[in-house]
MIKEMAR-572316 format. One record per residue (C-alpha): residue number from 1; residue in one letter; x, y, z. Coordinates in steps of 0.02 Angstrom, whole numbers, plus 32768, in hexadecimal, padded with zeros to 4 digits. Each point is the difference from the previous one (the first is absolute). Layout:
> nr/rest/X/Y/Z
> NUM/a/X/Y/Z;
...
% end
This chain:
> nr/rest/X/Y/Z
> 1/x/7AD4/7E7D/7A1E;
> 2/x/7FED/7F84/8091;
> 3/x/80BC/7FE0/7FFE;
> 4/x/8022/80BB/8009;
> 5/x/7F8A/8016/8094;
> 6/x/8048/7F67/8058;
> 7/x/80B2/803B/7FDF;
> 8/x/7FDB/80AF/803F;
> 9/x/7FAA/7FBC/809B;
> 10/x/8090/7F8A/8024;
> 11/x/8081/808A/7FE5;
> 12/x/7FA1/8075/8075;
> 13/x/7FF3/7F78/8085;
> 14/x/80BA/7FDB/7FF7;
> 15/x/802D/80B8/8005;
> 16/x/7F8E/801A/8096;
> 17/x/8054/7F6E/8057;
> 18/x/80AC/8049/7FDC;
> 19/x/7FCE/80AA/8041;
> 20/x/7FB1/7FB3/809B;
> 21/x/809F/7F9E/8026;
> 22/x/8078/8091/7FE2;
> 23/x/803F/8062/8095;
> 24/x/7FEC/7FC3/80B3;
> 25/x/7F69/7F8C/7FFC;
> 26/x/7FCE/7F4B/801C;
> 27/x/808C/7FA0/8058;
> 28/x/8065/80A2/7FFE;
> 29/x/7F78/8075/8044;
> 30/x/8039/8084/807D;
> 31/x/7FBF/7F9D/8095;
> 32/x/806E/7F6B/7FD0;
> 33/x/80A3/8061/8012;
> 34/x/8063/8015/80A2;
> 35/x/8054/80A4/8031;
> 36/x/80A4/800B/805E;
> 37/x/8072/808E/8039;
> 38/x/8097/8002/8073;
> 39/x/7FD3/80AE/803D;
> 40/x/7F96/8090/7FBF;
> 41/x/7FE9/7FD2/7F49;
> 42/x/7F50/8002/7FBB;
> 43/x/7F9E/7FB1/7F74;
> 44/x/7F5A/8008/7FA6;
> 45/x/7FB8/7F79/7F91;
> 46/x/7F63/8011/7F96;
> 47/x/7FBD/7F98/7F70;
> 48/x/8061/806E/7F86;
> 49/x/80A4/802D/8057;
> 50/x/807B/7FD8/8089;
> 51/x/8061/808F/804F;
> 52/x/808E/7FE2/807B;
> 53/x/8059/808D/805C;
> 54/x/80A3/7FD0/8053;
> 55/x/8049/802F/80A8;
> 56/x/803D/80B2/8021;
> 57/x/8015/800A/80BD;
> 58/x/80BA/7FE0/8011;
> 59/x/7FED/7F43/800A;
> 60/x/801C/7F82/7F76;
> 61/x/7F9E/7F6E/7FBD;
> 62/x/7F75/7FC2/7F90;
> 63/x/7F52/8039/7FD5;
> 64/x/7FA3/7F86/7F91;
> 65/x/7F66/7FA1/7FCC;
> 66/x/8010/7F44/7FEE;
> 67/x/7F92/7F71/7FC7;
> 68/x/800C/7F46/7FDD;
> 69/x/7FE1/7FD5/7F48;
> 70/x/7F5B/7FA7/7FE8;
> 71/x/8031/7F9E/7F64;
> 72/x/808A/7FE1/7F81;
> 73/x/8014/8081/7F76;
> 74/x/8042/80AE/7FDE;
> 75/x/7FDE/80A0/8060;
> 76/x/801F/80A5/7FA8;
> 77/x/7FF7/80B3/803D;
> 78/x/8035/80B3/7FDC;
> 79/x/8068/8059/8083;
> 80/x/803B/80B0/8022;
> 81/x/807F/8036/8083;
> 82/x/8001/80B0/8047;
> 83/x/807E/8046/807C;
> 84/x/8058/80A4/8025;
> 85/x/8086/7FA2/805F;
> 86/x/80B1/7FE5/7FBF;
> 87/x/8007/7F65/7F8F;
> 88/x/8037/7F6A/8066;
> 89/x/7FAF/8039/80A3;
> 90/x/7F57/7FAC/7FDD;
> 91/x/7FC6/7F8C/7F77;
> 92/x/7F65/7FAC/7FBA;
> 93/x/8004/7F43/7FF2;
> 94/x/7FA1/7F62/7FDF;
> 95/x/802B/7F5A/804E;
> 96/x/7FD0/7F50/7FD1;
> 97/x/8017/7F82/808E;
> 98/x/806E/807D/805E;
> 99/x/8073/8017/7F6A;
> 100/x/8001/80BE/7FF3;
> 101/x/8016/805E/7F5A;
> 102/x/8018/80BD/7FFD;
> 103/x/7F8B/8059/7F89;
> 104/x/804F/80AC/8017;
> 105/x/8059/8071/807B;
> 106/x/7FE9/809D/7F97;
> 107/x/7F61/8067/8009;
> 108/x/7F9F/800D/7F5D;
> 109/x/8029/7F51/7FC1;
> 110/x/7F73/7F8E/7FC4;
> 111/x/7FE8/7F5D/7FA4;
> 112/x/7F9E/7F60/7FE1;
> 113/x/8029/7F58/8050;
> 114/x/7FC3/7F4F/7FDB;
> 115/x/8026/7F7D/8085;
> 116/x/7FE6/7F45/7FEA;
> 117/x/7FB6/7FBF/80A3;
> 118/x/7FC9/7F59/8044;
> 119/x/7F73/7FE1/807B;
> 120/x/8044/801E/80AE;
> 121/x/8088/807B/7FCC;
> 122/x/800D/809C/806B;
> 123/x/7FF9/80A4/7F9F;
> 124/x/8039/80A3/8051;
> 125/x/7FF4/80B1/7FBB;
> 126/x/8049/808F/8064;
> 127/x/8082/8081/8030;
> 128/x/80A2/7FE4/8061;
> 129/x/8041/8094/8063;
> 130/x/80BB/7FF8/801E;
> 131/x/8012/80A4/8060;
> 132/x/7F4F/8032/8031;
> 133/x/8029/80B7/7FDC;
> 134/x/7FF9/8077/7F6B;
> 135/x/7F4E/7FD6/7FD2;
> 136/x/7FA8/7F5A/7FE9;
> 137/x/8000/7F96/7F64;
> 138/x/7F55/7FE5/7FB1;
> 139/x/7FCE/7F6C/7F95;
> 140/x/7F61/8005/7F97;
> 141/x/7FC4/7F5D/7FB0;
> 142/x/7F74/7FFE/7F7E;
> 143/x/7FC2/7F90/7F73;
> 144/x/8016/7F65/806C;
> 145/x/7FD3/7F6C/7F91;
> 146/x/8003/7F4A/8039;
> 147/x/800D/7F7C/7F75;
> 148/x/7F46/7FDC/7FE7;
> 149/x/7FEC/80AF/7FB8;
> 150/x/8093/7FE6/7F8D;
> 151/x/7FAF/7F60/7FC0;
> 152/x/7F5A/8059/7FE8;
> 153/x/8055/8087/7F99;
> 154/x/8057/7F7A/7F99;
> 155/x/7F57/7FAC/7FE5;
> 156/x/7FBA/80A6/7FC7;
> 157/x/8089/800B/7F7D;
> 158/x/7FD7/7F50/7FC2;
> 159/x/7F48/802F/7FF2;
> 160/x/8030/809B/7F9D;
> 161/x/8069/7F94/7F8A;
> 162/x/7F71/7F87/7FDD;
> 163/x/7F86/808E/7FEE;
> 164/x/806F/8050/7F7D;
> 165/x/7FFC/7F64/7F94;
% end
């Protein structure tokens, strides 16, 4: 009985830690991120989501949030790209140390990314506008999970295995 109570308490504590570290919190809290736009792009960042709206004023350029990684590990997140513009005119991207990777240039696309990062790496999430016309690209990022949460979830699985025996 004591083992069951201890196991349940430990599992709850680890799950609570994982939930607390998911999304934009701790070293990746909204106030730790930097916002940049070349023109009129906008962004909002809360504890649960990042939303970046690209440029649509006839100019071109970037709209993004960026941060320096606090520690070594993986960073994972869900993304969704929305745009009424012609594919190829705007695109959602992530960049690691200025090495840009296109997520999508077609509205309605979505996915899940896991990036291995090292302390000091620069992480960028944003929209690139190539024409600045036809409607802005919009990037929505949710389920942002730095490695400590992944480890906590793995620990929860180990606890569940031992509890089962």
